[in-house]
C-alpha positions in Angstrom: 0.0 0.0 0.0 1.2 3.5 -0.8 0.7 6.8 1.0 -0.3 10.0 -0.8 1.0 13.4 0.4 0.1 17.0 -0.3 3.1 19.3 0.5 3.7 23.0 0.3 5.9 25.7 1.9 5.3 29.4 1.7 6.7 32.4 3.5 4.5 35.5 4.0 5.7 39.1 4.0 7.2 40.5 7.2 4.9 42.5 9.5 5.2 43.8 13.1 5.8 40.8 15.4 3.2 41.8 17.9 0.5 42.2 15.2 1.4 38.9 13.6 1.2 37.2 17.0 -2.3 38.7 17.5 -3.4 37.6 14.0 -2.2 34.0 14.6 -3.7 33.9 18.2 -7.1 34.8 16.6 -6.6 32.1 13.9 -5.7 29.5 16.6 -8.8 30.4 18.6 -11.0 30.0 15.5 -9.2 26.7 14.9 -9.9 25.4 18.4 -13.6 26.5 18.3 -14.1 24.8 14.9 -12.4 21.6 16.2 -14.7 21.5 19.2 -17.7 22.0 16.9 -16.4 19.4 14.5 -16.7 22.0 11.7 -13.8 21.0 9.5 -14.5 23.5 6.8 -14.1 26.5 9.1 -10.7 25.5 10.5 -8.3 28.2 9.3 -5.2 26.1 10.1 -6.4 22.8 8.9 -3.8 20.7 7.1 -0.8 22.9 7.8 1.8 23.8 10.3 3.1 27.3 10.9 6.1 29.1 12.4 6.5 32.8 13.2 10.0 34.1 12.9 10.9 37.8 13.3 7.6 39.0 11.9 7.4 36.5 9.1 4.9 33.7 8.9 5.9 30.4 7.4 3.1 28.0 6.4 3.9 24.5 5.4 2.6 20.9 5.1 4.7 17.8 5.4 2.1 15.2 4.5 -1.6 16.0 4.4 -1.7 19.7 3.4 -4.9 21.5 2.8 -4.1 23.9 -0.1 -7.5 25.6 0.0 -7.2 26.4 3.7 -3.7 27.8 3.2 -4.9 30.0 0.4 -7.8 31.3 2.5 -5.4 32.0 5.4 -3.0 33.9 3.1 -5.9 35.9 1.8 -7.0 36.8 5.3 -3.4 37.8 6.2 -3.2 40.1 3.1 -6.5 41.7 3.9 -5.8 42.0 7.6 -2.5 43.7 7.1 -3.7 45.7 4.0 -0.9 44.3 1.8 -1.2 44.9 -1.9 0.1 42.5 -4.5 -0.1 38.7 -4.5 1.5 35.7 -2.8 2.5 32.8 -5.0 2.2 29.3 -3.5 2.9 26.0 -5.2 2.1 22.5 -4.0 2.9 18.9 -4.8 0.8 15.8 -4.5 3.2 12.9 -4.2 3.0 9.2 -3.5 5.3 7.1 -1.4 5.8 4.6 -4.3 5.3 5.0 -8.1 1.6 4.5 -8.6 0.2 5.4 -12.0 -1.2 8.9 -12.1 -0.9 9.6 -8.4 1.5 12.6 -8.8 0.2 16.1 -9.5 0.5 19.6 -8.2 -0.3 23.2 -8.9 0.0 26.8 -7.9 -2.1 29.7 -6.8 -1.5 33.4 -6.6 -3.5 34.9 -3.8 -4.4 38.6 -3.4 -6.7 40.4 -0.9 -9.6 39.8 -3.2 -8.9 37.1 -5.7 -7.2 33.7 -6.2 -5.8 32.5 -9.5 -5.5 28.7 -9.5 -3.6 26.3 -11.8 -3.4 22.6 -11.3 -2.3 19.6 -13.4 -6.0 18.6 -13.5 -6.7 22.0 -15.2 -4.2 21.0 -17.9 -6.0 17.7 -18.5 -9.4 19.5 -18.6 -8.1 22.0 -21.1 -6.7 19.2 -23.3 -10.0 17.4 -23.2 -11.9 20.6 -24.1 -9.5 21.2 -27.0 -10.4 17.8 -28.3 -7.3 15.8 -27.3 -8.2 12.2 -26.5 -6.3 11.4 -23.3 -5.6 7.7 -23.6 -4.8 6.9 -20.0 -7.2 7.5 -17.1 -6.5 10.0 -14.5 -7.8 9.3 -11.0 
């Protein structure tokens, strides 16, 4: 049997350490409340770990990352600190042994108001829409 992993690592812009600590304390409180309610979708830190270092926030996942939750947290960060521009985050979906079509990945650019996503699945969808007959199945 093989294990599948979703991994990412992204560093957010530097802000005042005390303000970052307050932002993350609020996120951790929302996480705890959502866990107690069993409300997986509203857990802002689901599927990721984080470290604060000198006013910078590092988000990462070693195994079971939740890319959507990370993108939403990045968007909340940008809005909270009124940061213009976007944050680029890429991810990889890997497998502990070579299983057919079990490797993929993608990227997202997150701004205060928008998210622009691209994944390997999007490429397959575009190929299909363009009339390319994909001869092997993607799971």
